[in-house]
C-alpha positions as CSV (number, residue, x, y, z in Angstrom):
1,X,-39.0,88.6,157.9
2,X,-36.5,89.7,155.2
3,X,-35.6,92.7,153.4
4,X,-34.7,93.4,149.7
5,X,-31.5,95.4,148.5
6,X,-32.4,96.0,145.1
7,X,-33.0,92.8,143.5
8,X,-31.1,90.6,146.1
9,X,-33.1,89.5,149.0
10,X,-31.1,89.2,152.6
11,X,-31.8,88.8,156.1
12,X,-31.8,91.7,158.9
13,X,-28.9,90.9,161.1
14,X,-31.4,90.4,164.2
15,X,-33.1,87.5,162.3
16,X,-29.8,85.4,161.9
17,X,-30.1,83.9,165.4
18,X,-33.5,82.0,164.8
19,X,-32.1,80.5,161.9
20,X,-32.3,76.7,162.0
21,X,-29.9,74.0,160.2
22,X,-31.6,73.1,157.2
23,X,-30.3,70.7,154.3
24,X,-30.8,71.6,150.7
25,X,-33.2,68.4,150.0
26,X,-35.3,69.5,152.8
27,X,-35.7,72.9,151.1
28,X,-36.1,71.2,147.6
29,X,-39.1,69.1,148.9
30,X,-41.1,72.1,149.8
31,X,-40.7,72.9,146.1
32,X,-41.4,69.3,145.0
33,X,-44.8,69.5,147.5
34,X,-45.6,72.6,146.2
35,X,-45.4,71.7,142.7
36,X,-47.3,68.4,143.1
37,X,-50.3,70.5,145.0
38,X,-50.2,73.3,142.2
39,X,-50.5,70.5,139.5
40,X,-53.4,69.0,141.4
41,X,-55.2,72.2,142.0
42,X,-54.7,73.1,138.2
43,X,-52.1,75.7,138.2
44,X,-50.3,77.0,135.1
45,X,-47.7,74.2,134.1
46,X,-45.3,76.6,133.4
47,X,-45.2,77.7,137.0
48,X,-45.3,74.1,138.3
49,X,-42.5,73.5,135.9
50,X,-40.6,76.5,137.9
51,X,-41.0,74.9,141.2
52,X,-39.7,71.4,139.9
53,X,-36.8,72.9,138.4
54,X,-36.1,75.1,141.1
55,X,-36.2,71.6,143.2
56,X,-33.9,69.8,140.9
57,X,-31.5,72.8,140.9
58,X,-31.5,73.0,145.3
59,X,-31.0,69.1,145.2
60,X,-27.7,68.8,143.2
61,X,-26.1,72.2,144.4
62,X,-23.0,71.9,146.4
63,X,-23.5,75.4,148.0
64,X,-24.9,75.2,151.5
65,X,-28.0,77.5,151.4
66,X,-28.6,77.7,155.1
67,X,-25.3,79.1,155.6
68,X,-25.7,81.6,152.7
69,X,-28.9,82.6,153.8
70,X,-27.1,83.2,157.7
71,X,-24.2,85.0,155.7
72,X,-26.8,87.5,153.6
73,X,-25.1,85.9,150.4
74,X,-27.0,86.4,147.4
75,X,-29.0,83.4,146.6
76,X,-29.6,84.6,142.6
77,X,-26.0,84.0,142.0
78,X,-26.9,80.5,142.3
79,X,-27.6,79.0,138.7
80,X,-31.2,78.5,138.4
81,X,-32.6,80.8,141.1
82,X,-34.2,84.0,140.5
83,X,-35.5,86.6,142.8
84,X,-38.8,84.7,143.6
85,X,-37.3,81.7,144.5
86,X,-34.3,83.1,146.6
87,X,-37.3,85.0,148.8
88,X,-38.9,81.7,149.5
89,X,-35.7,80.1,150.3
90,X,-35.4,82.6,153.0
91,X,-38.3,82.2,154.4
92,X,-37.9,78.4,154.7
93,X,-34.6,78.3,156.3
94,X,-35.9,81.3,158.8
95,X,-39.2,79.9,159.4
96,X,-39.4,76.3,158.6
97,X,-42.3,76.8,156.6
98,X,-43.8,78.6,153.3
99,X,-47.0,80.1,153.3
100,X,-47.7,79.2,149.8
101,X,-47.2,75.6,150.6
102,X,-49.5,75.9,153.8
103,X,-52.1,77.8,151.6
104,X,-51.9,74.9,149.2
105,X,-52.0,72.0,151.8
106,X,-55.3,73.3,153.4
107,X,-56.9,73.7,149.9
108,X,-56.1,70.0,148.7
109,X,-57.5,67.3,151.2
110,X,-54.8,64.8,152.3
111,X,-56.9,62.1,150.9
112,X,-56.1,63.2,147.4
113,X,-52.3,64.0,147.9
114,X,-51.9,60.6,149.4
115,X,-53.2,59.3,145.9
116,X,-49.6,60.3,144.6
117,X,-48.0,57.2,146.5
118,X,-49.9,54.6,144.1
119,X,-47.2,53.9,141.4
120,X,-47.6,55.0,137.8
121,X,-50.1,57.8,139.2
122,X,-48.9,61.9,139.1
123,X,-50.2,64.6,139.7
124,X,-52.0,65.2,136.5
125,X,-54.1,62.2,137.0
126,X,-54.6,63.1,140.4
127,X,-56.0,66.5,139.4
128,X,-58.4,64.7,137.3
129,X,-59.9,62.3,139.6
130,X,-60.2,64.9,142.2
131,X,-61.7,67.8,139.8
132,X,-64.0,65.6,137.3
133,X,-64.9,62.8,139.9
134,X,-64.7,64.7,143.2
135,X,-62.8,61.6,144.8
136,X,-61.0,62.8,147.9
137,X,-59.5,59.4,149.3
138,X,-57.9,55.9,148.4
139,X,-60.6,54.3,149.4
140,X,-63.1,56.4,146.8
141,X,-60.5,56.3,144.2
142,X,-60.1,52.1,144.6
143,X,-64.2,52.0,144.8
144,X,-64.4,54.3,141.5
145,X,-61.8,51.9,139.6
146,X,-63.9,49.0,140.5
147,X,-66.9,50.5,139.2
148,X,-65.3,51.3,136.0
149,X,-65.7,55.2,136.3
150,X,-61.7,56.1,135.9
151,X,-62.1,54.3,132.2
152,X,-64.7,56.5,131.3
153,X,-62.6,59.4,131.5
154,X,-60.8,61.0,128.4
155,X,-57.6,59.6,128.1
156,X,-57.9,56.7,130.7
157,X,-58.7,53.1,130.2
158,X,-59.0,49.9,132.0
159,X,-55.3,49.4,132.3
160,X,-54.9,52.3,134.4
161,X,-58.0,51.0,136.9
162,X,-55.7,47.9,136.9
163,X,-52.6,50.5,137.9
164,X,-54.9,51.9,140.5
165,X,-56.4,48.6,142.2
166,X,-53.6,46.9,142.4
167,X,-51.2,49.9,143.5
168,X,-53.5,50.8,146.6
169,X,-54.0,46.9,147.3
170,X,-50.4,46.4,148.0
171,X,-49.6,50.1,149.1
172,X,-48.4,49.7,152.4
173,X,-49.1,53.0,154.2
174,X,-46.9,52.6,157.2
175,X,-43.4,51.6,154.7
176,X,-41.9,54.2,152.9
177,X,-38.7,53.9,150.8
178,X,-36.4,56.8,150.1
179,X,-34.0,57.9,147.0
180,X,-30.5,56.5,148.2
181,X,-29.1,60.2,147.4
182,X,-31.3,61.3,150.2
183,X,-30.7,58.4,152.4
184,X,-26.9,57.9,152.0
185,X,-26.4,62.0,152.6
186,X,-28.4,62.0,156.0
187,X,-26.1,58.5,156.7
188,X,-23.1,60.1,155.9
189,X,-23.1,63.2,157.9
190,X,-24.3,61.5,161.1
191,X,-21.5,59.1,160.7
192,X,-18.7,61.7,160.0
193,X,-20.1,63.6,163.2
194,X,-20.0,60.5,165.5
195,X,-16.5,59.5,164.2
196,X,-15.7,63.1,165.7
197,X,-16.0,61.6,169.2
198,X,-12.9,60.6,171.1
199,X,-14.5,57.3,172.2
200,X,-15.7,56.1,168.4
201,X,-13.2,54.3,166.9
202,X,-15.0,53.2,163.7
203,X,-18.0,53.9,162.1
204,X,-19.6,52.8,158.8
205,X,-23.0,52.7,157.3
206,X,-24.3,49.1,156.8
207,X,-27.8,47.6,155.0
208,X,-29.1,47.9,151.5
209,X,-27.3,52.2,151.4
210,X,-24.1,50.5,151.6
211,X,-25.0,48.1,149.0
212,X,-26.2,51.1,146.9
213,X,-29.4,50.2,145.9
214,X,-31.7,52.6,144.1
215,X,-34.5,53.4,147.2
216,X,-33.4,52.4,151.1
217,X,-36.3,51.5,153.3
218,X,-34.4,52.3,156.8
219,X,-30.8,52.8,157.5
220,X,-27.7,50.7,160.0
221,X,-24.9,52.6,161.3
222,X,-22.4,50.2,163.1
223,X,-19.7,51.9,165.5
224,X,-17.0,50.4,167.6
225,X,-16.4,52.6,170.9
226,X,-14.8,53.0,174.2
227,X,-18.0,54.6,175.4
228,X,-21.4,53.7,173.8
229,X,-23.5,56.1,176.0
230,X,-21.4,59.0,174.3
231,X,-22.1,57.5,171.3
232,X,-25.9,57.2,171.8
233,X,-26.2,60.5,173.5
234,X,-24.5,62.3,170.3
235,X,-27.2,61.0,168.3
236,X,-30.0,61.9,170.3
237,X,-28.9,65.1,170.3
238,X,-28.1,65.4,166.3
239,X,-29.8,68.0,164.5
240,X,-30.8,65.1,161.9
241,X,-32.7,63.1,164.6
242,X,-36.3,63.7,165.3
243,X,-37.2,61.4,167.6
244,X,-35.7,58.3,169.8
245,X,-37.9,55.3,169.3
246,X,-36.1,53.1,171.5
247,X,-32.6,52.6,173.2
248,X,-30.6,49.9,174.9
249,X,-27.3,49.0,175.9
250,X,-25.7,48.9,172.5
251,X,-28.2,50.0,170.3
252,X,-30.4,52.5,169.5
253,X,-33.3,53.4,167.0
254,X,-34.2,56.8,166.3
255,X,-36.1,58.5,163.4
256,X,-34.6,61.2,161.1
257,X,-36.2,64.6,160.3
258,X,-36.5,63.5,156.5
259,X,-38.8,60.4,158.1
260,X,-36.2,57.6,157.6
261,X,-35.4,55.5,160.6
262,X,-32.1,54.3,161.8
263,X,-30.5,51.9,163.8
264,X,-27.0,52.5,165.7
265,X,-25.4,49.3,167.0
266,X,-22.0,50.0,169.0
267,X,-20.1,46.4,168.3
268,X,-17.0,45.1,170.0
269,X,-14.0,45.6,168.0
270,X,-13.4,42.0,167.4
271,X,-17.3,41.4,166.1
272,X,-16.7,44.7,163.8
273,X,-16.0,43.1,160.5
274,X,-18.4,40.1,161.0
275,X,-21.4,42.8,161.9
276,X,-20.5,44.7,158.5
277,X,-20.9,41.2,156.6
278,X,-24.3,40.3,158.5
279,X,-25.6,44.0,158.2
280,X,-24.4,44.4,154.8
281,X,-25.1,41.5,152.7
282,X,-29.0,40.8,151.2
283,X,-30.8,38.4,152.9
284,X,-30.2,35.8,150.1
285,X,-26.0,36.4,150.3
286,X,-26.3,35.8,153.9
287,X,-27.7,32.9,153.8
288,X,-25.0,31.4,151.2
289,X,-22.6,32.6,153.8
290,X,-23.9,30.7,156.7
291,X,-24.3,28.0,154.7
292,X,-21.1,27.7,153.6
293,X,-19.8,28.4,157.2
294,X,-21.8,25.2,158.2
295,X,-20.0,23.3,155.6
296,X,-16.5,24.0,157.2
297,X,-18.2,23.1,160.6
298,X,-18.2,26.8,161.5
299,X,-20.8,29.0,162.9
300,X,-21.5,32.9,161.4
301,X,-23.4,35.4,163.1
302,X,-23.2,39.3,163.9
303,X,-20.5,38.8,166.1
304,X,-18.4,36.4,164.5
305,X,-17.1,33.0,162.6
306,X,-17.5,30.9,165.4
307,X,-15.6,27.4,165.3
308,X,-17.7,25.7,168.5
309,X,-17.2,28.6,171.4
310,X,-13.8,29.8,169.6
311,X,-13.9,33.3,167.8
312,X,-11.8,32.6,164.4
313,X,-12.7,35.7,162.5
314,X,-14.7,38.6,163.0
315,X,-12.5,41.6,163.4
316,X,-12.5,42.4,159.6
317,X,-14.7,41.9,156.8
318,X,-11.7,40.5,154.7
319,X,-10.8,37.7,157.4
320,X,-14.4,36.8,157.6
321,X,-14.6,36.0,154.0
322,X,-11.0,34.7,153.7
323,X,-11.7,32.3,156.7
324,X,-15.1,30.9,154.4
325,X,-12.4,30.5,151.0
326,X,-13.7,33.6,149.4
327,X,-12.1,36.9,148.4
328,X,-13.6,40.0,149.8
329,X,-16.7,41.0,148.0
330,X,-17.5,44.5,147.3
331,X,-20.5,45.5,149.1
332,X,-22.6,46.4,146.1
333,X,-22.1,42.8,144.8
334,X,-23.6,41.3,147.7
335,X,-26.9,39.9,146.2
336,X,-26.0,36.3,145.9
337,X,-26.4,36.8,141.8
338,X,-22.7,35.7,140.7
339,X,-20.6,37.1,143.4
340,X,-19.8,33.8,145.0
341,X,-18.7,31.9,142.1
342,X,-16.1,35.0,141.3
343,X,-14.9,35.3,145.1
344,X,-14.4,31.6,145.0
345,X,-11.9,31.8,141.9
346,X,-10.4,35.3,143.0
347,X,-12.0,36.6,140.0
348,X,-13.9,39.4,141.3
349,X,-13.8,42.4,138.8
350,X,-12.1,45.9,139.5
351,X,-15.0,47.8,139.6
352,X,-15.8,51.2,138.0
353,X,-14.5,54.0,140.1
354,X,-16.0,58.0,139.8
355,X,-12.5,59.1,138.6
356,X,-12.6,56.9,135.6
357,X,-15.3,58.7,134.2
358,X,-14.0,61.2,131.5
359,X,-17.1,62.9,129.5
360,X,-20.6,63.5,130.2
361,X,-22.8,63.1,127.0
362,X,-26.4,64.1,128.0
363,X,-27.1,67.5,129.6
364,X,-29.4,70.5,128.9
365,X,-28.8,74.5,128.5
366,X,-31.4,77.1,128.2
367,X,-31.9,76.2,124.9
368,X,-34.5,73.7,126.2
369,X,-35.2,73.4,130.0
370,X,-31.6,73.8,131.2
371,X,-31.1,76.7,133.6
372,X,-27.6,77.4,132.2
373,X,-25.6,78.4,128.9
374,X,-23.6,76.2,126.9
375,X,-20.6,77.9,128.4
376,X,-21.7,77.5,131.6
377,X,-22.1,74.1,131.6
378,X,-18.8,73.4,129.8
379,X,-17.2,75.3,133.0
380,X,-18.6,73.3,135.5
381,X,-18.0,70.1,133.6
382,X,-14.1,71.4,133.1
383,X,-14.3,72.2,136.8
384,X,-15.3,68.4,137.8
385,X,-12.2,67.0,135.5
386,X,-14.3,65.7,132.6
387,X,-12.4,66.2,129.0
388,X,-15.5,66.2,126.9
389,X,-19.2,66.8,126.8
390,X,-22.2,66.8,124.7
391,X,-25.0,69.2,124.9
392,X,-28.3,67.3,123.9
393,X,-31.2,69.5,124.5
394,X,-34.8,68.4,123.7
395,X,-36.2,68.1,120.7
396,X,-39.4,69.6,119.4
397,X,-41.7,67.0,120.9
398,X,-40.8,68.1,124.6
399,X,-43.0,71.3,123.9
400,X,-42.9,72.0,127.8
401,X,-39.3,71.8,127.5
402,X,-38.9,74.3,124.6
403,X,-37.9,71.5,122.4
404,X,-35.9,72.4,119.3
405,X,-37.2,72.0,116.0
406,X,-34.6,71.5,113.1
407,X,-34.1,74.8,112.3
408,X,-33.3,76.0,115.8
409,X,-31.2,72.6,116.2
410,X,-28.9,73.5,113.7
411,X,-28.7,77.5,114.4
412,X,-28.0,75.7,118.1
413,X,-25.3,73.7,117.1
414,X,-23.9,76.3,114.8
415,X,-23.4,78.3,118.4
416,X,-22.1,74.9,120.0
417,X,-19.2,75.2,117.6
418,X,-18.4,78.5,117.6
419,X,-18.2,78.3,121.6
420,X,-16.1,74.7,121.2
421,X,-13.7,76.3,119.2
422,X,-13.1,79.5,121.9
423,X,-12.9,77.1,124.8
424,X,-9.7,75.5,125.9
425,X,-9.3,72.2,128.1
426,X,-12.8,70.4,127.3
427,X,-14.4,69.4,124.0
428,X,-18.0,70.5,123.4
429,X,-19.9,68.2,121.2
430,X,-23.1,68.6,119.4
431,X,-25.5,66.8,120.5
432,X,-29.7,66.4,120.9
433,X,-32.2,64.1,123.0
434,X,-34.4,63.1,120.2
435,X,-37.7,61.7,120.8
436,X,-39.0,58.1,119.7
437,X,-42.4,59.3,119.0
438,X,-45.7,57.4,119.6
439,X,-46.0,56.3,115.9
440,X,-42.2,54.7,115.8
441,X,-40.8,57.7,113.8
442,X,-38.2,59.9,115.6
443,X,-38.8,63.5,116.1
444,X,-36.3,65.1,113.8
445,X,-35.3,63.9,110.3
446,X,-32.3,61.9,109.3
447,X,-31.0,65.0,107.3
448,X,-30.7,66.5,110.6
449,X,-29.3,64.4,112.8
450,X,-26.4,63.1,110.9
451,X,-25.1,66.5,111.3
452,X,-24.7,66.0,114.8
453,X,-21.8,64.8,116.8
454,X,-23.9,62.5,119.5
455,X,-27.2,61.7,118.7
456,X,-29.6,60.5,122.1
457,X,-33.0,58.3,121.3
458,X,-35.5,58.5,124.3
459,X,-38.9,57.2,125.2
460,X,-40.6,60.2,126.8
461,X,-44.4,59.7,125.9
462,X,-46.5,56.6,125.1
463,X,-44.7,54.8,127.8
464,X,-47.6,52.7,128.8
465,X,-48.3,51.4,124.9
466,X,-48.5,47.9,124.4
467,X,-44.9,46.0,124.5
468,X,-45.1,45.3,120.5
469,X,-45.6,49.0,119.6
470,X,-42.7,50.0,122.2
471,X,-40.8,47.4,120.7
472,X,-41.0,48.8,117.4
473,X,-40.4,52.3,118.8
474,X,-37.3,51.2,119.9
475,X,-36.2,49.3,116.8
476,X,-36.0,52.5,115.2
477,X,-33.9,54.3,116.9
478,X,-31.2,51.2,117.3
479,X,-31.3,50.7,113.7
480,X,-31.2,54.2,112.7
481,X,-27.6,54.9,111.5
482,X,-27.4,58.3,113.1
483,X,-28.6,57.3,116.9
484,X,-25.6,56.6,118.7
485,X,-27.3,55.8,122.1
486,X,-30.7,55.1,123.5
487,X,-30.9,57.4,126.8
488,X,-33.0,56.2,130.0
489,X,-34.2,53.2,127.8
490,X,-37.3,52.0,130.0
491,X,-38.2,55.8,130.7
492,X,-39.0,54.8,134.7
493,X,-38.8,57.1,137.2
494,X,-38.1,55.6,140.7
495,X,-40.9,55.4,143.3
496,X,-43.3,57.4,141.1
497,X,-43.5,55.8,137.6
498,X,-42.7,52.4,136.1
499,X,-40.8,51.8,132.9
500,X,-42.4,51.1,129.7
501,X,-43.3,47.5,128.8
502,X,-39.7,46.2,127.2
503,X,-38.8,43.0,125.5
504,X,-35.4,43.4,127.0
505,X,-33.8,40.4,125.8
506,X,-34.7,41.2,122.3
507,X,-34.2,45.1,123.1
508,X,-30.3,44.3,124.2
509,X,-29.4,41.6,121.5
510,X,-30.8,44.5,118.6
511,X,-28.5,46.9,120.5
512,X,-25.6,44.6,120.5
513,X,-26.1,43.5,116.6
514,X,-26.3,47.1,115.4
515,X,-23.7,48.8,117.6
516,X,-25.8,51.0,119.7
517,X,-24.9,52.2,123.2
518,X,-26.8,52.2,126.2
519,X,-27.1,54.4,129.0
520,X,-27.2,54.3,133.0
521,X,-29.0,57.6,133.7
522,X,-27.2,58.7,136.5
523,X,-30.2,61.2,138.0
524,X,-30.9,58.7,141.4
525,X,-35.0,58.7,140.6
526,X,-33.8,57.0,137.0
527,X,-30.9,54.9,137.0
528,X,-31.8,53.2,134.1
529,X,-30.8,51.2,132.7
530,X,-31.0,48.8,136.2
531,X,-28.2,46.7,137.7
532,X,-29.7,43.6,136.2
533,X,-30.1,44.7,132.9
534,X,-26.5,46.8,132.7
535,X,-25.0,43.6,133.8
536,X,-26.9,41.6,130.8
537,X,-25.9,44.4,128.3
538,X,-22.2,43.5,129.6
539,X,-22.5,39.8,128.6
540,X,-23.6,41.2,125.6
541,X,-20.6,43.3,124.6
542,X,-22.7,46.6,124.7
543,X,-20.8,49.6,125.7
544,X,-22.6,51.4,128.4
545,X,-22.7,55.4,129.1
546,X,-23.2,57.1,132.2
547,X,-24.6,60.2,131.7
548,X,-26.0,62.9,134.1
549,X,-28.7,64.3,132.3
550,X,-27.9,67.7,133.9
551,X,-29.9,70.6,133.8
552,X,-27.5,72.7,135.3
553,X,-24.1,73.0,136.3
554,X,-25.3,71.3,139.9
555,X,-26.7,68.5,138.0
556,X,-23.0,67.2,136.9
557,X,-23.0,65.9,140.9
558,X,-25.4,63.3,140.5
559,X,-22.5,61.3,138.5
560,X,-21.4,59.2,141.2
561,X,-25.3,57.3,141.7
562,X,-24.6,56.4,138.2
563,X,-21.3,55.0,139.3
564,X,-22.9,53.1,142.0
565,X,-25.3,51.3,139.6
566,X,-22.9,50.4,137.3
567,X,-20.9,48.8,140.3
568,X,-23.7,46.9,141.3
569,X,-23.8,45.6,137.5
570,X,-20.3,44.2,138.0
571,X,-19.0,47.0,135.6
572,X,-15.4,48.0,135.2
573,X,-13.9,50.9,133.7
574,X,-13.3,48.8,130.3
575,X,-17.2,48.2,130.3
576,X,-18.2,52.0,130.3
577,X,-17.5,54.0,127.0
578,X,-17.1,57.3,128.3
579,X,-13.9,56.3,130.4
580,X,-12.2,56.4,127.1
581,X,-11.3,59.5,125.3
582,X,-13.4,61.4,123.0
583,X,-11.2,59.8,120.1
584,X,-10.8,56.2,121.4
585,X,-14.9,56.5,122.3
586,X,-16.0,57.4,118.6
587,X,-14.0,53.7,117.3
588,X,-17.3,52.3,119.4
589,X,-19.7,54.3,117.7
590,X,-21.5,53.9,114.7
């Protein structure tokens, strides 16, 4: 299948002919699934973590792995990719399979894997259900929870049983949601390929993907084309399309290779803007638009804005909104919150742009669970145009990530200072991601924290504690004079784990009163704060910091998703602290 030249696996020339196109996210999915199954099976935690880290690296890298395999490039030159992972990538690209994963799939029953779809239930808990209670299906798990068997397990309780019962009751086994990052990547590629056709004049992704929601259920793609047949044929034959589900004269529904379904609609040029309005806005936003149209004796639908039978607007979104006495509303704001009031007053905010961000203040190196050195992270940040970064490795509570105690941290900071002095074009700051412990204390002493340039306090453990204890822990951090920011405040993981039970009004007021900044963690699985809480923070004048939480140089690529979240919150450049220089930003800090 492949041969190795020294430590560098490469493909034989004859095998290149068999390689099909495979996206990085598809390759990463193999390793994420393998990590889940290994954890359920009770494998060594460090082995599990290695696959998760590998998947994270593959999801964030700009390198085209399929092309690298085709060309026989050395995959181990990519940060975080060792010989073992490189060999597995080659096998996946070449065969579409991974023997270790196939073996684990045969070992772990499908019903056990289904348990992972319950919100708040991860592989570690599923492993306990499988091995200790011998449960092999959702039905068996629900029955065990209803009998009270789960609460008898060490480390579990009635709350877990309630989570299981509620989760299974509401679980729709036919309705999957996808991270925005995954859905958008697929939709954008198809859109770009359709625009290469001579018959296609315009193409745009609509729906929740265009509004940049955190998760996407399905995709809408609108095009204007002189030949609708050519557009639909091209979609049917696209590498990312698994199956055509339905096809008419102007509409086609397909299932993509990752399972998400996409609707292609070919619309007349004179209706393109109206269709974009119709298929982009939330249900609530569109209801308000239709009412405004009715109030003006007009009718609005996907084909246009009509006065009687006469089309009065529809070619562009701008003319549709203008005819309804509104300024054009950015897609991210079309949720029927405050956008209509602002649009009526022509007072919509000039939303944050990706290029406005000047620094990144949350990232990890090999000192904890990152895959790159301080110098490598700084070089990657500089390449992206950033002017300053903070190296914020984990504190000692995060033992699985080789967290730092006070002695190691001070030595680490001394190394950061040395490297900063020797580095041109970017400032490297001494930081730490310090855990807020379950007992309400911080993981490191104030005598250590006060020596840092940038201190993040976070909740990693005990997220299911009662609200009163969660708030006590957060207040410890907010009121600490050396804590500059609360990172990913709720601790949630989208589609996997709910966040802590926080009294958000009390939390935000305390942050405002004590001058503590708050983070939008840009990783697409976190996006924490969410847009509603970030908008509330803006109202209280709390500066937001958008950080990547990068664990590798490629990890910086998720910054755009933090910007999308900020835009959904209505944030401008002025609302985001790290759009400033470091000298300017320090004036916002304690």
